[in-house]
C-alpha positions in Angstrom: -16.8 -29.4 5.4 -13.9 -27.1 6.2 -11.0 -27.0 3.8 -7.4 -27.2 4.9 -7.1 -23.5 4.1 -10.0 -22.7 6.4 -8.7 -24.9 9.2 -5.3 -23.2 9.0 -6.9 -19.7 9.0 -9.0 -20.6 12.0 -5.9 -21.6 13.9 -4.1 -18.5 12.8 -6.9 -16.3 14.1 -7.0 -18.1 17.4 -3.2 -17.4 17.7 -3.8 -13.7 16.9 -6.6 -13.4 19.4 -4.5 -15.1 22.2 -1.5 -12.8 21.5 -3.2 -9.5 20.6 -2.1 -7.7 23.8 1.5 -8.6 23.2 1.8 -8.4 19.4 -0.2 -5.2 18.9 -2.0 -6.7 15.8 -5.4 -8.3 15.4 -7.6 -9.8 12.7 -11.1 -11.3 12.4 -13.6 -12.1 9.7 -15.5 -9.0 8.5 -18.9 -10.7 9.0 -17.7 -12.8 11.9 -17.8 -16.0 9.8 -16.3 -15.7 6.3 -12.6 -16.5 6.4 -12.0 -15.2 2.9 -12.4 -11.6 4.0 -10.8 -10.3 7.1 -10.2 -7.0 8.8 -6.9 -6.5 10.5 -5.9 -3.9 13.1 -2.4 -2.5 13.9 -1.3 0.2 16.3 1.1 2.9 15.3 4.5 2.0 16.7 6.3 4.2 19.3 8.9 6.7 18.1 7.0 7.2 14.8 4.6 9.8 13.6 1.9 7.1 13.7 2.1 6.4 17.5 -1.3 6.3 19.2 -3.1 5.7 15.9 -5.2 2.6 15.2 -5.1 1.4 11.5 -7.5 -0.8 9.8 -6.3 -3.2 7.2 -8.5 -4.9 4.6 -7.4 -8.6 4.0 -8.5 -10.8 1.2 -7.5 -14.5 1.3 -6.9 -16.2 -2.1 -8.1 -19.7 -2.8 -4.5 -21.1 -2.8 -3.5 -19.5 0.5 -0.9 -20.1 2.1 0.9 -20.7 -1.2 -0.1 -17.3 -2.4 0.0 -14.2 -0.2 -3.1 -12.5 1.1 -4.0 -9.1 -0.5 -3.8 -6.4 2.1 -4.5 -2.7 1.9 -5.0 0.1 4.4 -8.6 1.1 5.0 -7.4 4.0 7.3 -5.8 6.9 5.4 -2.1 7.1 6.1 0.8 9.3 4.9 3.6 6.8 4.2 5.9 6.3 1.2 5.2 2.6 1.0 1.4 3.0 1.1 -0.8 4.7 -1.5 -2.4 7.8 0.1 -5.3 7.3 -2.4 -6.0 3.6 -2.4 -4.2 2.2 0.6 -2.2 -0.3 -1.5 0.9 -1.5 0.3 4.4 -1.9 -1.2 5.9 -4.8 0.9 7.9 -7.8 -0.3 6.2 -10.0 2.3 2.9 -9.5 0.4 4.5 -10.3 -3.0 7.6 -12.0 -4.2 8.9 -12.3 -0.6 5.9 -14.3 0.6 6.4 -17.9 1.9 3.8 -20.5 3.0 5.4 -20.5 6.4 4.3 -16.9 7.0 0.9 -16.1 8.5 -1.6 -13.3 8.6 -0.1 -12.3 11.9 3.5 -12.1 10.5 2.2 -10.1 7.6 0.5 -7.6 9.9 3.6 -7.4 12.0 5.7 -6.7 8.9 3.3 -3.8 8.0 3.7 -2.5 11.5 7.5 -2.6 11.1 7.1 -0.8 7.8 5.5 2.1 9.7 8.5 2.2 12.0 11.0 2.1 9.1 9.6 3.6 5.9 11.6 3.0 2.7 11.3 5.9 0.3 13.7 4.3 -2.2 11.0 1.6 -2.9 7.9 3.7 -2.9 4.2 3.0 -3.4 3.4 6.7 -3.2 6.0 8.8 -5.1 4.8 12.1 -3.7 5.2 11.0 -0.1 8.5 9.4 -0.8 9.9 12.6 -2.4 8.7 14.6 0.7 10.5 12.2 3.0 13.7 12.4 0.9 13.7 16.1 0.4 11.8 17.5 3.4 11.9 14.8 6.2 10.7 17.1 8.9 7.7 18.2 6.9 7.0 14.5 6.1 6.9 13.6 9.8 4.6 16.4 10.6 2.2 15.6 7.8 2.3 11.9 8.7 1.4 12.8 12.3 -1.4 15.1 11.2 -2.9 12.3 9.1 -2.6 10.0 12.1 -4.4 12.5 14.3 -7.2 13.1 11.8 -7.7 9.6 10.4 -6.4 7.1 13.0 -7.3 8.7 16.4 -3.8 9.5 17.5 -3.0 12.4 19.9 -0.9 15.3 18.8 2.5 15.2 20.6 6.1 16.3 20.2 8.0 14.4 17.5 11.6 13.2 17.6 12.7 14.2 14.1 16.3 13.0 14.5 15.7 9.7 12.6 14.4 11.5 9.5 17.8 12.5 8.2 17.8 14.4 4.9 18.8 12.4 1.9 19.5 13.2 -1.7 16.4 13.0 -3.8 16.4 10.4 -6.6 17.4 11.8 -10.0 16.1 11.2 -13.4 12.7 9.7 -14.1 10.0 10.2 -11.5 8.6 6.8 -12.4 9.2 4.6 -9.3 11.9 2.0 -9.6 10.6 -0.2 -6.7 7.3 -1.8 -5.9 5.2 -2.7 -8.9 7.3 -0.6 -11.2 7.2 -3.3 -13.8 3.4 -3.0 -14.0 3.7 0.5 -15.4 6.0 -0.7 -18.3 7.9 2.6 -18.4 4.8 4.9 -18.3 4.8 7.5 -15.6 3.0 6.3 -12.5 1.0 9.5 -12.0 -0.1 9.3 -15.7 -1.5 5.8 -15.1 -3.0 6.6 -11.7 -5.2 9.3 -13.2 -7.2 6.5 -14.9 -6.8 4.1 -11.9 -8.5 6.8 -9.8 -11.5 6.6 -12.2 -11.9 3.0 -11.1 -9.8 1.1 -13.7 -7.1 -1.5 -13.0 -3.5 -0.6 -13.4 -2.8 -3.5 -15.8 -5.9 -2.5 -17.9 -4.8 1.1 -18.1 -1.2 0.2 -19.2 -2.6 -2.2 -21.8 -4.9 0.6 -23.1 -1.9 3.0 -23.3 0.0 0.5 -25.4 -3.0 -0.3 -27.6 -3.6 3.4 -28.3 0.1 4.2 -28.7 0.7 6.6 -25.9 4.3 8.0 -25.7 6.3 6.8 -22.7 7.9 10.3 -22.6 11.0 8.8 -20.8 8.9 8.0 -17.8 8.0 11.6 -17.2 4.5 12.9 -16.4 2.7 15.0 -19.0 -0.8 16.1 -20.0 -2.5 13.8 -22.6 -4.3 15.3 -25.5 -8.1 15.2 -25.3 -8.3 12.8 -28.3 -6.0 10.3 -26.6 -8.0 10.6 -23.4 -11.1 9.6 -25.3 -9.4 6.7 -27.1 -8.0 5.3 -23.8 -11.4 5.6 -22.0 -13.1 3.9 -25.0 -10.6 1.1 -24.9 -11.0 0.6 -21.2 -14.8 0.5 -21.6 -14.5 -2.0 -24.4 -15.9 0.4 -27.0 -13.0 0.4 -29.3 
């Protein structure tokens, strides 16, 4: 028997299908049946480096949807300050604290599409991309378009760079102050991500850092001593 969540999702997908030509977004079950795991599609908006690209979004539906937001990430590689260039994780209030049960999969996908049109480097998911946008906006736009061509099927075309006005780069710690910053508990994001890229969860890595006694170094990146690397890995593997 279908649950209220499944009935709602089925209705949402019907609405998405009926409006796909107008909205520019689409979603359907990965296997054509299971409503807990969807694949979404968005098209790169005009007047952006992503125009002409088609981007795939992985969507996982929690048991308590719509009271908890879906988990979404980019399957398609994209160069954007609010999307991890490594994992596809998205920094967007709509998918976190800003979620409301009145929102839908469609509105979430539309919010992501709007994020491509209006990137926010002051609230980054990818610090490297954000710094490029702040310090070298023209280079950012060209790299973003190159990634769109190589990964999303976009066509190379002349870019309007007028919207990418140069701004002052953030000063002080290079630990992000925006999306998910609290998860890093003062540790430099790049320091944590080195272990995340090995397949470990952010929270587990931060917990291991604290258990081993890793120096926060004022939020700055640095090279860990080999002994610490071994202790952290052992802790993550449950060997300590």
